[in-house]
N, CA, C and O atoms as CSV, one atom per row, in Angstrom:
chain,resi,resn,atom,element,x,y,z
A,1,MET,N,N,81.210,155.206,122.224
A,1,MET,CA,C,80.492,153.902,122.244
A,1,MET,C,C,79.897,153.271,120.772
A,1,MET,O,O,79.833,152.075,120.486
A,2,ALA,N,N,79.554,154.220,120.074
A,2,ALA,CA,C,79.144,154.078,118.745
A,2,ALA,C,C,80.330,153.380,117.814
A,2,ALA,O,O,80.165,152.498,116.972
A,3,VAL,N,N,81.582,154.029,118.208
A,3,VAL,CA,C,82.660,153.391,117.380
A,3,VAL,C,C,83.078,151.942,117.672
A,3,VAL,O,O,83.616,151.228,116.826
A,4,GLY,N,N,82.746,151.490,119.138
A,4,GLY,CA,C,82.677,150.194,119.526
A,4,GLY,C,C,81.747,149.242,118.809
A,4,GLY,O,O,82.115,148.143,118.393
A,5,GLY,N,N,80.339,149.793,118.668
A,5,GLY,CA,C,79.515,149.017,117.996
A,5,GLY,C,C,79.810,148.736,116.543
A,5,GLY,O,O,79.584,147.630,116.052
A,6,VAL,N,N,80.289,149.691,115.895
A,6,VAL,CA,C,80.651,149.690,114.570
A,6,VAL,C,C,81.869,148.587,114.511
A,6,VAL,O,O,81.755,147.597,113.788
A,7,LEU,N,N,82.851,148.775,115.183
A,7,LEU,CA,C,83.898,147.859,115.223
A,7,LEU,C,C,83.376,146.517,115.608
A,7,LEU,O,O,83.897,145.616,114.950
A,8,LEU,N,N,82.556,146.152,116.426
A,8,LEU,CA,C,82.105,144.930,116.792
A,8,LEU,C,C,81.231,144.272,115.585
A,8,LEU,O,O,81.353,143.105,115.215
A,9,SER,N,N,80.442,145.108,115.104
A,9,SER,CA,C,79.592,144.719,113.752
A,9,SER,C,C,80.614,144.310,112.770
A,9,SER,O,O,80.589,143.131,112.414
A,10,ALA,N,N,81.531,145.113,112.262
A,10,ALA,CA,C,82.517,144.704,111.522
A,10,ALA,C,C,83.252,143.364,111.775
A,10,ALA,O,O,83.498,142.589,110.850
A,11,MET,N,N,83.580,143.130,113.014
A,11,MET,CA,C,84.076,141.976,113.352
A,11,MET,C,C,83.241,140.851,113.174
A,11,MET,O,O,83.678,139.775,112.763
A,12,ALA,N,N,82.006,141.061,113.478
A,12,ALA,CA,C,80.908,139.988,113.474
A,12,ALA,C,C,80.840,139.608,111.991
A,12,ALA,O,O,80.764,138.416,111.692
A,13,HIS,N,N,80.862,140.568,111.036
A,13,HIS,CA,C,80.530,140.350,109.719
A,13,HIS,C,C,81.812,139.766,109.056
A,13,HIS,O,O,81.655,139.039,108.075
A,14,ARG,N,N,83.036,140.020,109.501
A,14,ARG,CA,C,84.061,139.448,108.876
A,14,ARG,C,C,84.387,137.706,109.438
A,14,ARG,O,O,85.018,136.831,108.845
A,15,ALA,N,N,83.721,137.648,110.723
A,15,ALA,CA,C,83.859,136.295,111.080
A,15,ALA,C,C,82.609,135.445,110.489
A,15,ALA,O,O,82.771,134.251,110.237
A,16,LEU,N,N,81.493,136.010,110.296
A,16,LEU,CA,C,80.322,135.154,109.879
A,16,LEU,C,C,79.877,135.404,108.499
A,16,LEU,O,O,78.895,134.847,108.007
A,17,GLY,N,N,80.710,136.354,107.814
A,17,GLY,CA,C,80.249,136.738,106.409
A,17,GLY,C,C,80.793,135.782,105.443
A,17,GLY,O,O,81.314,134.754,105.875
A,18,PRO,N,N,80.725,136.023,104.075
A,18,PRO,CA,C,80.645,135.156,103.023
A,18,PRO,C,C,82.041,134.657,103.001
A,18,PRO,O,O,82.244,133.510,102.602
A,19,ASN,N,N,83.116,135.481,103.429
A,19,ASN,CA,C,84.576,134.983,103.658
A,19,ASN,C,C,85.106,134.948,104.945
A,19,ASN,O,O,86.251,135.238,105.290
A,20,GLY,N,N,84.038,134.514,105.721
A,20,GLY,CA,C,84.499,134.434,107.233
A,20,GLY,C,C,84.890,133.064,107.722
A,20,GLY,O,O,85.268,132.224,106.906
A,21,TYR,N,N,84.826,132.810,108.923
A,21,TYR,CA,C,85.345,131.475,109.613
A,21,TYR,C,C,84.663,130.413,109.155
A,21,TYR,O,O,85.207,129.363,108.815
A,22,GLN,N,N,83.215,130.669,109.115
A,22,GLN,CA,C,82.482,129.348,108.581
A,22,GLN,C,C,82.564,128.929,107.143
A,22,GLN,O,O,82.440,127.765,106.761
A,23,ALA,N,N,82.791,130.013,106.348
A,23,ALA,CA,C,83.216,129.691,105.058
A,23,ALA,C,C,84.675,129.006,104.904
A,23,ALA,O,O,84.816,128.070,104.117
A,24,TYR,N,N,85.600,129.422,105.564
A,24,TYR,CA,C,87.017,128.957,105.730
A,24,TYR,C,C,86.822,127.399,106.025
A,24,TYR,O,O,87.355,126.501,105.374
A,25,ARG,N,N,85.899,127.217,107.208
A,25,ARG,CA,C,85.777,125.778,107.695
A,25,ARG,C,C,85.172,124.969,106.578
A,25,ARG,O,O,85.630,123.846,106.368
A,26,GLN,N,N,84.158,125.448,105.823
A,26,GLN,CA,C,83.464,124.678,104.779
A,26,GLN,C,C,84.687,124.279,103.687
A,26,GLN,O,O,84.898,123.139,103.274
A,27,ARG,N,N,85.358,125.359,103.361
A,27,ARG,CA,C,86.464,125.214,102.403
A,27,ARG,C,C,87.425,124.183,102.766
A,27,ARG,O,O,87.880,123.380,101.951
A,28,GLU,N,N,87.766,124.224,104.173
A,28,GLU,CA,C,88.712,123.195,104.604
A,28,GLU,C,C,88.156,121.740,104.426
A,28,GLU,O,O,88.836,120.841,103.932
A,29,ALA,N,N,86.743,121.558,104.908
A,29,ALA,CA,C,86.314,120.274,104.865
A,29,ALA,C,C,86.033,119.853,103.344
A,29,ALA,O,O,86.052,118.667,103.013
A,30,GLN,N,N,85.797,120.789,102.522
A,30,GLN,CA,C,85.711,120.280,100.981
A,30,GLN,C,C,86.990,119.948,100.461
A,30,GLN,O,O,87.070,119.001,99.678
A,31,LYS,N,N,88.174,120.701,100.839
A,31,LYS,CA,C,89.458,120.356,100.351
A,31,LYS,C,C,90.116,118.849,100.904
A,31,LYS,O,O,90.917,118.139,100.296
A,32,HIS,N,N,89.569,118.635,102.117
A,32,HIS,CA,C,89.961,117.406,102.749
A,32,HIS,C,C,89.172,116.355,101.961
A,32,HIS,O,O,89.832,115.364,101.648
A,33,GLN,N,N,87.958,116.376,101.600
A,33,GLN,CA,C,87.168,115.399,101.007
A,33,GLN,C,C,87.767,115.091,99.624
A,33,GLN,O,O,88.021,113.948,99.242
A,34,LEU,N,N,87.972,116.226,98.898
A,34,LEU,CA,C,88.746,116.110,97.640
A,34,LEU,C,C,90.044,115.497,97.687
A,34,LEU,O,O,90.330,114.796,96.717
A,35,GLU,N,N,90.913,115.614,98.631
A,35,GLU,CA,C,92.106,114.948,98.707
A,35,GLU,C,C,91.815,113.444,99.031
A,35,GLU,O,O,92.616,112.604,98.621
A,36,LEU,N,N,90.820,113.095,99.674
A,36,LEU,CA,C,90.528,111.909,100.037
A,36,LEU,C,C,90.013,111.253,98.640
A,36,LEU,O,O,90.421,110.123,98.372
A,37,ASP,N,N,89.238,111.835,97.844
A,37,ASP,CA,C,88.849,111.487,96.556
A,37,ASP,C,C,89.991,111.057,95.638
A,37,ASP,O,O,90.041,109.977,95.050
A,38,ILE,N,N,90.886,112.014,95.588
A,38,ILE,CA,C,92.036,111.840,94.775
A,38,ILE,C,C,92.769,110.461,95.238
A,38,ILE,O,O,93.132,109.582,94.456
A,39,ARG,N,N,92.884,110.440,96.319
A,39,ARG,CA,C,93.782,109.175,96.798
A,39,ARG,C,C,93.033,107.863,96.454
A,39,ARG,O,O,93.583,106.813,96.124
A,40,GLN,N,N,91.734,108.064,96.574
A,40,GLN,CA,C,90.946,106.885,96.070
A,40,GLN,C,C,90.956,106.579,94.738
A,40,GLN,O,O,91.023,105.400,94.390
A,41,LEU,N,N,90.893,107.562,93.859
A,41,LEU,CA,C,90.848,107.689,92.492
A,41,LEU,C,C,92.317,107.125,92.227
A,41,LEU,O,O,92.381,106.151,91.477
A,42,THR,N,N,93.455,107.607,92.736
A,42,THR,CA,C,94.785,107.131,92.324
A,42,THR,C,C,94.877,105.658,92.525
A,42,THR,O,O,95.265,104.933,91.609
A,43,ILE,N,N,94.557,105.222,93.614
A,43,ILE,CA,C,94.483,103.617,93.873
A,43,ILE,C,C,93.795,102.980,92.973
A,43,ILE,O,O,94.331,101.971,92.514
A,44,ARG,N,N,92.527,103.335,92.492
A,44,ARG,CA,C,91.730,102.825,91.354
A,44,ARG,C,C,92.378,102.674,90.163
A,44,ARG,O,O,92.377,101.648,89.482
A,45,ASN,N,N,93.075,103.965,89.850
A,45,ASN,CA,C,93.893,104.135,88.704
A,45,ASN,C,C,95.136,103.078,88.567
A,45,ASN,O,O,95.433,102.552,87.494
A,46,ILE,N,N,95.695,102.884,89.570
A,46,ILE,CA,C,96.852,102.004,89.553
A,46,ILE,C,C,96.384,100.466,89.389
A,46,ILE,O,O,96.983,99.666,88.669
A,47,GLU,N,N,95.139,100.131,90.215
A,47,GLU,CA,C,94.499,98.706,89.877
A,47,GLU,C,C,94.386,98.546,88.667
A,47,GLU,O,O,94.933,97.585,88.126
A,48,LEU,N,N,93.525,99.603,87.843
A,48,LEU,CA,C,93.244,99.489,86.400
A,48,LEU,C,C,94.281,99.483,85.526
A,48,LEU,O,O,94.179,98.892,84.451
A,49,ASN,N,N,95.404,100.143,85.887
A,49,ASN,CA,C,96.665,99.996,85.038
A,49,ASN,C,C,97.063,98.585,85.194
A,49,ASN,O,O,97.352,97.966,84.169
A,50,GLY,N,N,97.117,98.005,86.310
A,50,GLY,CA,C,97.810,96.739,86.475
A,50,GLY,C,C,96.771,95.627,85.581
A,50,GLY,O,O,97.298,94.746,84.901
A,51,ASP,N,N,95.493,95.744,85.644
A,51,ASP,CA,C,94.666,95.056,84.920
A,51,ASP,C,C,94.910,95.236,83.348
A,51,ASP,O,O,94.847,94.303,82.548
A,52,VAL,N,N,95.172,96.441,83.046
A,52,VAL,CA,C,95.590,96.770,81.692
A,52,VAL,C,C,96.895,95.901,81.019
A,52,VAL,O,O,96.950,95.392,79.899
A,53,GLN,N,N,97.958,95.912,82.129
A,53,GLN,CA,C,98.983,95.307,81.753
A,53,GLN,C,C,98.775,93.719,81.728
A,53,GLN,O,O,99.395,93.006,80.939
A,54,LYS,N,N,97.975,93.289,82.532
A,54,LYS,CA,C,97.738,91.952,82.466
A,54,LYS,C,C,96.976,91.551,80.973
A,54,LYS,O,O,97.449,90.714,80.204
A,55,LEU,N,N,96.015,92.126,80.780
A,55,LEU,CA,C,95.249,91.956,79.571
A,55,LEU,C,C,96.098,92.260,78.244
A,55,LEU,O,O,95.883,91.792,77.126
A,56,SER,N,N,97.043,93.090,78.598
A,56,SER,CA,C,97.893,93.342,77.200
A,56,SER,C,C,98.900,92.222,76.910
A,56,SER,O,O,99.445,92.107,75.812
A,57,SER,N,N,99.135,91.352,78.009
A,57,SER,CA,C,99.982,90.226,77.871
A,57,SER,C,C,99.438,89.038,77.074
A,57,SER,O,O,100.077,88.029,76.774
A,58,TYR,N,N,98.088,89.325,76.757
A,58,TYR,CA,C,97.331,88.426,76.079
A,58,TYR,C,C,97.241,86.908,76.882
A,58,TYR,O,O,97.150,85.804,76.345
A,59,ASP,N,N,97.294,87.212,78.294
A,59,ASP,CA,C,97.268,85.863,79.194
A,59,ASP,C,C,95.661,85.382,79.011
A,59,ASP,O,O,94.710,86.010,79.476
A,60,ASN,N,N,95.579,84.344,78.363
A,60,ASN,CA,C,94.014,83.775,78.100
A,60,ASN,C,C,93.374,83.530,79.397
A,60,ASN,O,O,92.171,83.789,79.435
A,61,LYS,N,N,93.923,83.085,80.472
A,61,LYS,CA,C,93.409,82.854,81.752
A,61,LYS,C,C,92.924,84.226,82.270
A,61,LYS,O,O,91.811,84.244,82.795
A,62,THR,N,N,93.635,85.391,82.185
A,62,THR,CA,C,93.076,86.436,82.892
A,62,THR,C,C,92.069,87.139,82.211
A,62,THR,O,O,91.295,87.887,82.808
A,63,ILE,N,N,92.023,86.919,80.827
A,63,ILE,CA,C,90.917,87.355,79.910
A,63,ILE,C,C,89.597,86.513,80.210
A,63,ILE,O,O,88.443,86.936,80.156
A,64,GLU,N,N,89.937,85.490,80.471
A,64,GLU,CA,C,88.621,84.409,80.655
A,64,GLU,C,C,88.187,84.969,82.069
A,64,GLU,O,O,87.006,85.306,82.155
A,65,GLY,N,N,89.023,85.119,83.240
A,65,GLY,CA,C,88.571,85.581,84.459
A,65,GLY,C,C,87.747,86.813,84.404
A,65,GLY,O,O,86.649,86.895,84.954
A,66,VAL,N,N,88.384,87.912,83.625
A,66,VAL,CA,C,87.460,89.027,83.436
A,66,VAL,C,C,86.301,88.780,82.888
A,66,VAL,O,O,85.278,89.213,83.418
A,67,ALA,N,N,86.267,88.129,81.868
A,67,ALA,CA,C,84.855,87.997,81.010
A,67,ALA,C,C,83.876,87.211,82.186
A,67,ALA,O,O,82.795,87.742,82.442
A,68,ARG,N,N,84.189,86.175,82.771
A,68,ARG,CA,C,83.413,85.450,83.754
A,68,ARG,C,C,83.041,86.323,84.888
A,68,ARG,O,O,81.883,86.287,85.304
A,69,GLN,N,N,84.034,87.204,85.494
A,69,GLN,CA,C,83.734,87.912,86.730
A,69,GLN,C,C,82.857,89.148,86.386
A,69,GLN,O,O,81.788,89.359,86.958
A,70,ASP,N,N,83.356,89.934,85.442
A,70,ASP,CA,C,82.915,91.183,85.198
A,70,ASP,C,C,81.727,91.341,84.147
A,70,ASP,O,O,80.794,92.119,84.346
A,71,LEU,N,N,81.826,90.608,83.112
A,71,LEU,CA,C,80.814,90.483,82.081
A,71,LEU,C,C,79.965,89.382,82.196
A,71,LEU,O,O,79.144,89.168,81.304
A,72,LYS,N,N,80.057,88.575,83.275
A,72,LYS,CA,C,79.064,87.406,83.440
A,72,LYS,C,C,79.121,86.508,82.097
A,72,LYS,O,O,78.061,86.070,81.650
A,73,LEU,N,N,79.964,86.315,81.648
A,73,LEU,CA,C,80.035,85.424,80.430
A,73,LEU,C,C,80.365,83.973,80.744
A,73,LEU,O,O,81.074,83.677,81.705
A,74,ALA,N,N,79.817,83.033,79.883
A,74,ALA,CA,C,80.172,81.686,80.357
A,74,ALA,C,C,80.411,80.837,78.947
A,74,ALA,O,O,80.033,81.201,77.833
A,75,LYS,N,N,81.030,79.788,79.223
A,75,LYS,CA,C,81.505,78.953,78.155
A,75,LYS,C,C,79.986,78.134,77.665
A,75,LYS,O,O,78.946,78.040,78.317
A,76,PRO,N,N,80.248,77.689,76.507
A,76,PRO,CA,C,78.906,77.115,76.039
A,76,PRO,C,C,78.508,75.803,76.894
A,76,PRO,O,O,79.329,74.923,77.153
A,77,GLY,N,N,77.278,75.773,77.265
A,77,GLY,CA,C,76.749,74.583,78.177
A,77,GLY,C,C,76.889,74.971,79.500
A,77,GLY,O,O,76.243,74.323,80.324
A,78,GLU,N,N,77.678,76.001,79.944
A,78,GLU,CA,C,77.624,76.360,81.401
A,78,GLU,C,C,76.535,77.261,81.768
A,78,GLU,O,O,75.993,77.978,80.927
A,79,VAL,N,N,76.193,77.247,83.022
A,79,VAL,CA,C,75.017,78.074,83.802
A,79,VAL,C,C,75.801,78.908,84.856
A,79,VAL,O,O,76.644,78.468,85.638
A,80,ILE,N,N,75.321,80.342,84.720
A,80,ILE,CA,C,75.974,81.128,85.682
A,80,ILE,C,C,74.838,81.538,86.768
A,80,ILE,O,O,73.719,81.936,86.443
A,81,TYR,N,N,75.252,81.397,87.993
A,81,TYR,CA,C,74.295,81.763,88.920
A,81,TYR,C,C,74.982,83.043,89.678
A,81,TYR,O,O,76.109,83.027,90.174
A,82,VAL,N,N,73.984,84.270,89.669
A,82,VAL,CA,C,74.410,85.463,90.122
A,82,VAL,C,C,73.469,85.710,91.391
A,82,VAL,O,O,72.253,85.899,91.355
A,83,LEU,N,N,74.375,85.663,92.636
A,83,LEU,CA,C,73.772,85.811,93.898
A,83,LEU,C,C,73.587,87.331,94.210
A,83,LEU,O,O,74.416,88.162,93.838
A,84,PRO,N,N,72.478,87.648,94.898
A,84,PRO,CA,C,72.391,89.029,95.525
A,84,PRO,C,C,73.515,89.406,96.361
A,84,PRO,O,O,74.171,88.586,97.004
A,85,PRO,N,N,73.742,90.728,96.343
A,85,PRO,CA,C,74.989,91.163,97.439
A,85,PRO,C,C,74.491,90.734,98.621
A,85,PRO,O,O,73.290,90.501,98.751
A,86,GLU,N,N,75.332,90.594,99.563
A,86,GLU,CA,C,75.184,90.020,100.916
A,86,GLU,C,C,74.464,91.313,101.716
A,86,GLU,O,O,74.890,92.442,101.471
A,87,THR,N,N,73.576,91.165,102.494
A,87,THR,CA,C,73.133,92.379,103.259
A,87,THR,C,C,73.649,92.402,104.792
A,87,THR,O,O,73.491,91.353,105.416
A,88,PRO,N,N,74.200,93.402,105.405
A,88,PRO,CA,C,74.787,93.411,106.513
A,88,PRO,C,C,73.613,93.188,107.830
A,88,PRO,O,O,72.536,93.764,107.984
A,89,LYS,N,N,74.214,92.222,108.614
A,89,LYS,CA,C,73.235,91.846,109.673
A,89,LYS,C,C,73.039,93.143,110.942
A,89,LYS,O,O,73.983,93.729,111.471
A,90,LYS,N,N,71.758,93.350,111.197
A,90,LYS,CA,C,71.806,94.279,112.398
A,90,LYS,C,C,72.070,93.906,113.697
A,90,LYS,O,O,72.082,94.752,114.592
């Protein structure tokens, strides 16, 4: 009977301990999240590389677009209106 209790206790420790099933599930969830982050960063990297290619070609229209959109720059005499981001409706 005592051997069964020790065995059961050892199994419980193995399943619930620091390297048990719960820890395994947490590591798997973390791995999945990191894989998603890698995919998103890879896509963003591709987009940024495309921007670098466009800007490297000295295309004045592209450079002006970036200056206007990202840097909020304007030509002399122009006025820029920046609207707040749209809030989702409930």
